[in-house]
N, C-alpha and C positions, 0 to 999 in steps of 0.2 A: 748961366755960364758954367761949364764943367771945370772942375779943378783938376788939372793934369799935373801931377807932381814931377818936377825936374824934367819936363818935356824937352827942354833945350839940349839935354844930354842923353836923350833916350836911345840914340844910335851909337853912343860912345863906348869904346872898350878901354877907357882910361885906366892904366895901371894893371891890366889883366896880363896873365901869362898863358901861353898857348904852345902846343906841339902840333905840327902839321907833317904827317908822313907823306912821302913822295912830294916834298915841297920844293924841290930844286928846279922844277919846270912845270909847264902846263897849268892845269887847274890848281894844283897845290901852291904853285908860285903866285898865281893870281890871288888866292886866299891869304897867303902869308903877307903879300903886299897890302891888301886891304886891312888886315889886322894892325899892321904897323901904322898905317895912315889914320886908323881909327883910334889910336892911342895906346895900344898894347905896350907894356914895358919890356916884355921879352917874348920873342917868337922863336921857337926852336924848330928848325926844319931838318928832316931826315931824308936820306936816300942811300942807296947802296954805294954809289960812287962819290968819292971826295973830289977828284980832279976831272978835268975835261969840260967840253962845251955844255954838257947836261949835268955836270957834277955839282956838289953842294957848295964848293968854294966860290964859284962864279955867281951862284944865286945869292949867297950871303953878302958878297961885295955889292951886288946890285941893290939888295934890300937896305943895307946900311947907308947907301948913298941917296936914299929917298929924301926929298926936301922936307924940312920942318918936322921930322919925326923926333920924338923924345926917347923912344925905346930903342931896342937893338935886336938884331937877329944873330943867332948862333946856329951853326950847322953841326950835326952829328951823323956820322956814317953808321948805318945799321941796316940789316936785312930783317924787315918786320914780318917775314914769313917763317923765321927761325926762332924757336922758343927760347933758346939760350941767349940769342942776340936781343930779344925783347927784354929779357931780365936785365941784361947789361945796359941797354938803353935807358930803362927805367931808373937804374941806379945813377947813371950820369945826369939824367934830368933832375933827379932829386937833389943832387949836389948843386946844380945850377939855380934851382928855384928856392931851395931852403924853406924858410917859414912862410914864404909867399904861396906855396902850394901850386897846384895847376888848375886854372880856371877853365881851360878849353882844350879838348883833344879832338883833332880832326884826323879821321882814318881815311886818307885819300889814296895811298899807294895801292896800285892794282896791276894785274896782269891780264893779258888777252891772248887769244889764239884763234886764227881763222884758217879753215881748211875744209875739204870734204870730210864728212862724218867718218868714212872708212879710213881716212889717212891720219886722223888725230892720234898721236902716240900717247901712251899712258903718262909719260913725263909732263905733257901739257896739262892734263887734268890735275895732276898732283901740284904743279906750280900754281895753277889758277886757284884751286880750292885752299891751298895753304895761305896764300896772300890775301885773297879776296874775302875769305870767310873766317877760317881759323885764326889768321893773324889779327883780325879785328877783335875777335873774342878774347884772345890772350892779351892784346894791348890794353883793352878796357879792364880786364882783370888786374893787370899789373899796375896800371896807373890809378886804379880806384882809390887807394889810400891818399894819394896826393890830391885827388879831386874832392873827396869828402872832407879833407882837411880845411878847405875854404868854402865849401858849399853851405848855403843857407836857404831858407824858404823865400826870403826877399831877394836873394842874389844867387840863384843856383849855378852850379858848374854845368858845362855844356859838352855833350858828345855829338859830333857830326860824323855821319857815315856817308862818304861820297859813293853812291851807287850808280845806276844807269837806267834809262828808259828800257833797256834790254831786259831788265828784271821783271817787266810786266807785259812784254809782248814777245813774239818770235820774230826777231828782226831779219835774220839772214840764215838761209840754209843752202845746201848744195856746195858749190865750189868755194864759196866764201863764208861757209857756215861758222857760227860762233856759239854752238850749242852749249858747251860747258861754261863759257864766259857768261852767257845769258842765265844759265842755271845758278851760277855762283852769285850773280847780282840779285836774283830772286831770294836766295838764301840770306844774303846780306840784308835785304829789306826786312825779312821776317826776324832776323837777329836783332835789327834795330827796334822792331815792335816789342820784342821780348825785353830788351834792355830798357825801353821807355817805362815799362811797367815795373821791372825789377829795381831800377835805379831811381825812379821818381820818388819813392819813399825816402830816399837818401839825399834829396834835393839836387838831383842831377837830371837835366832834361836830355833826351836822346832824340835826334832827328835824322832823317835820311834825305839827302839831296840826290835826285835822280836826273842828271843832265841828259839831253840829247847830244847831237854831234857838236863838239867844239874842236876846231883845228888844234891838234896837239900831236906829239910824237906817238902816243899810244893809239890815237884814232886815225892818223894820217894815211897809213897803209890801206885801211878799210875804206876810208873816204875815196881814195884814188881808185880802188877796185870797183867801187859802186858808182863811178861816173864823175867824181870830183865835186868840189865845193859848190859850183854853180848848179849842177844837177840836183844835189841833195837840198840845196836852198829852195828849189822850186817845190819840193815835197813838204816844206814847212809852212804852216799858215801865215807866219810873219815874213816868209820869203828870205830867210837868212839863217846862218848857223849861229851858234852861241859866241858871244864876245866876252873878253875878260871881265868887263863891268857887271855882266849878268851873274856870273858865279860869285864874284866879289861882293855884290850887293846882298844876295840872299844869305850868304854865309855870315856876313856882318850882322844882318838883321837877326838871325837865329841866335847869335852869341851875345847880342846886346840886351839892354833892358827892354827893348821893344819886343823881343822874342822870348821873354822869360816864362811865359805861360803857354808856349807852344810845345 
């Protein structure tokens, strides 16, 4: 018989602290929900907007209303494509976590653009690269002291980069082309590989989650342009698009004891 140490809690995030960027909706909100249900003591969600149907305030209210949670969610408005705002955000998080440090950083916020290649303005490329690549780099830089503060070989801190299958293929060209978005995700993937090697020696694991299509505000326009959910589902071997539990499960696995050697 194998001796599996504390296997009953291997998927638990009991007492952990986490930051989830772009956490007010879509994949980020699914992940934040899973973290709280898995035992996190504090989940800090960020987005640019505080109010509104997609804003932070409504997301935090939903998160804190989850049944049987012992932790809590706090929302902080921030533009994680802006260097100064990243520094400010880091300072506010430091005040909230104190000696607990930061166990988990999820870089989920992202931007997309779809158009003919000839019609894409320079502003679209700047926005995409600032948020999808440089923002991840600077977020990790700034949060590094808080993550190393609590990282150990037996219980490493975790960095998750939410990328896309678009980073490894050429998904859409022509009228609905996403060339710079796809390029930014390829860059985010390789950034994640570099960080895995750079930060592994500091007891921080770095992993990339590359989802396909999940119904969300970011993807909904492209989903509609490409024929809708039913049409895209037929192109998937499982015959469906992603569901909240799919992203929630893999993120929880990677941030729990079950994923500490990944």
